[in-house]
N, C-alpha and C positions, 0 to 999 in steps of 0.2 A: 909391303903395302905400307901403307898412311892409312889408321881408318882413325873411321868419327865414329864414335857413337852416340846416338840418339834415343833419350830415355826417360821418361817421364816418374818414374817411381824407385824402385828401392836399388834395381841396378844392381841385382845380383847377375847377372849374365856379364854386368860389366866387370865384376870381381872375379869370375870366371876366364872370362878373356884376359884378362893382363895377368892373371896367374899362369897361362897357358902362353903368354911371352916369354915371363920369367923362366918357365921351366923347358922351354926352347920347343916349347911342341907346335908353336906357329911361327915365322919367325918375322910378322906382320906387330906393329907398333900403334896401341892408339895414341895420336896425338892430340885428338880434342875430343873433350864431352860437350855434349849441349843437351842442354833440357830447355821444356817449356814451365815448369813448374821447378822454382825458385826454392823451394825447402824440399829436394827429391833429393837421396840417399847418395844419386848416382854423381851427382853434382861435389856432397863430400866425400864421395871414394874419390872423385879425379883430383880434388886439392890433397888430399891423403897421399895421394900416388905421384905429384908434382905433375899433374897434366893439367894444360891451360879447362878448367870448367865457366864454361860460358850458360847462363840462362836466355834465351832467345825464345819470346812468347809471341804467336799473329796480333794477341792483344794490345802489344804495346807501340802498333803499329796502326796506323792509318788505312790500310789496304792490305791487300792480302800480297798481292805484288809486291809492294815495300818489302815486307818477311821476305818473301822467296830473294829478293834483288840482296836482304840480308845473310839469308843463308847461306845464297850462291857464292857470296866476299869470302866468308869463313871459310867455306870448303875450298876455295882458290886459295888462300890465303896460307893454308892448312898442304896446301900442294895431297889433298886429299883423294886415295886409288878408289877406295872401298866405304861406302856410307853403311854400317851395322845397325839395322831399329833391337831395341833389345825395352819392349815394353815403351814403345809410344804409341799414345792414343788417336792419335793426330793423321791424319790421310794427309802426305805427302803431295805437292802441287803437281799436275802433267809436267810444267817447266822443267822440275828439279829433276823427276824421274826422267824426261825426255833427255834433260842435259845427261845424266848418269845412267844412262840405260846397260843393262846387266852389271852395275857399281853399287848396287842398294841390295843389301839382305832382311830378313825378317825371320823373326822363332816362332810360330804358331805353335802352343799345345795340345795338339789333337791332327790325327792323321787324313793332312788337306789330300783330298778336293773334302770333303766331309769337317762340316761345325765351322765351317769358316764364314768369313762374309762380315758387312756391318753390325758393329756393336757386340760381334761375338772375341768375347776376351774375358782372362780370368777363369772366375767362378763360374760366368753364364758357360763355357766352353763346355768345361767340364760335368756338367749337370745335365747340358744339353746331351751330350756322352752317355752319361748313367740315365738318364732318363729314356733314353732311344730301346737300351738293352742289350746295347752293343757290349761285347766281351773285351776287346781288345781300345788300346786307346793310344796317344804315343804323341809323340814331338814331329813339325814338321820345319825344315827351313830352309826358304826358299828365295827366288828373286821375284822382286818389288814392281809389279807396272802400274798400272794406272787403276785397277781395280783393287778392292781389296784381297785381298789369299789369293790371287789365281793365277802369281808367277808361277813361272817355270821352278820347279822342286830340286833342290840340289840332295839334298839327304833328309834320311827317316828313319826316326827306332821306334818299336813295337812294345807295350807288356801289355799284359794279361789285367784287365779290371777283378780284380776281389769280391770275392762275392757278398761282403756287407760295407765296399767300398761306399765313401762318400763323395762331396764334392773336393772337401776341403784334404783329406788322404789322398784323393788321387790326383788332385795338382802338388801337393808334399812331393809324391814319388816322382812326380812327370818335372818337378823342380831340377830335382838331382841327375837329369836326363839331360834336360838343356844345358845345363853347367858341362856335360863333357860334347854335347853334340856341335853347340855354337861352334869351339873351339877346332871340331874336326871339318867343318865345315869352310872354316873359313882356310885350314890347310888344305883342301882339295882345290879349293879356289887360286891359292900361290901353286900347286902345282900344276894346274891346268896354264896359267900366266905361266909360269916357268916352263912347259912345255912347249906354249908355242910362239915363244920369243927367240 
């Protein structure tokens, strides 16, 4: 599969996916990286790996429809089979979600359906989990639909929360799991596609 990774920040999951490709853990290949943040490390990582790196932000367009059209044109140009959201902090428009139904995945640093939804990202999620008194947290990879964090779950991995855990330490531990589970989820999708073709 041709993958398009869309990221806003550091792109550590992008690095993990590229590594999984190099190690033949997955057959898919990242063919383009898009970011709404021109200074994102994700774009730097793409350039270092000779992958087209494109800055595309809705702020550069007069209307949302123009941005959506530009994004769809890029996805078509690079013959994208699967869109991988990796710390992308914007919501994709319904037109993109419909056009790529069951072909967009996201990773969330908690066990959905709990601790998801608008505004739930990064340390906010981990703090909410700790404040809730939960003894377990984890990571979820899911398909993207029109609602935040509501799409069908592909894969989850749980960990126990330590006694003196804070949001920063929990994020650090879960990030390592993200880097393993995201390529695993892509592999599952590859196997599914192989199995049904």
